[in-house]
N, C-alpha and C positions, 0 to 999 in steps of 0.2 A: 628290050635292052638286049644290048650286045653282051656275049660271052665275059668279056672282058670286064665290063662294068659290073657284072654279076659278081666276079670274083674281087674285084676291088671293094664292093660293097661288103662282102662277106669278111673280107681282111680287116676293113674300117670297123666292122661289128664286133672283131675278135673272135668270129666262129671259124675261122680258118688261121692258121698260122703257118703260110709256107716256108719251106726251107729255100737257102739261097746257093745257087752253084757257083763255082768259083768267078763264072762271069758275071754273076749279079741276077741270072735268070731264077725267077719262082720255080720251084718243085712242090708239086702238090701230092699228098697220098692219096690212096684210092679213098680213104674214108672223106678227105677234103673233098675230093672230086664228086662222090656221092650227095655230100651237103650241097655242093655247086648245082648239080643237077636238080635236087628237089627245090632249090630256089628258084632256080630257073623256071621250073613247070609253075610255081606259085606267080611268079611274075608274070610268066605267059597268059595265067588264066586271070590276071587283071591284081593281083594283090601289089601292094608297093613294096618296094626293096626292104624297107626298115620292117612294116610288118611281115614280109615273110622271113626275116632274121628272127624276129621274136617267136614266129611260128615253130620254126626249126629248133629255136632253143626249147621251146617248151614241150616238143615231143621227144626230144631227148631227153630231158629231165623226167618226163612221163615214162619212158622206155627204162631209164634206169631205176625208177622208184617200182615198177613192175618187176623188174629182177631182182633187184633186193628183197622186195616182199616174197616173191616166188623162194628165194634161197632161204629166209626165216622159216617159211612154212615147212621146207623140206627138214630143216634143222629140227624144228619144234614138234 
């Protein structure tokens, strides 16, 4: 899958929300580019694009839950 296809898939899945330049070009943050690279790795390994998006969402949710749990343990 080409890089632009991955970016479009991520945009459609609402994993990334690029800003637009005055000329209408998409502008991606470093975080969004990191997500795109992860998606591309998964797709290159044979994962379907929609499944890659779901995996990334779950990885982000897990990372956030782990951070939240760690903060709660530090406070308590």
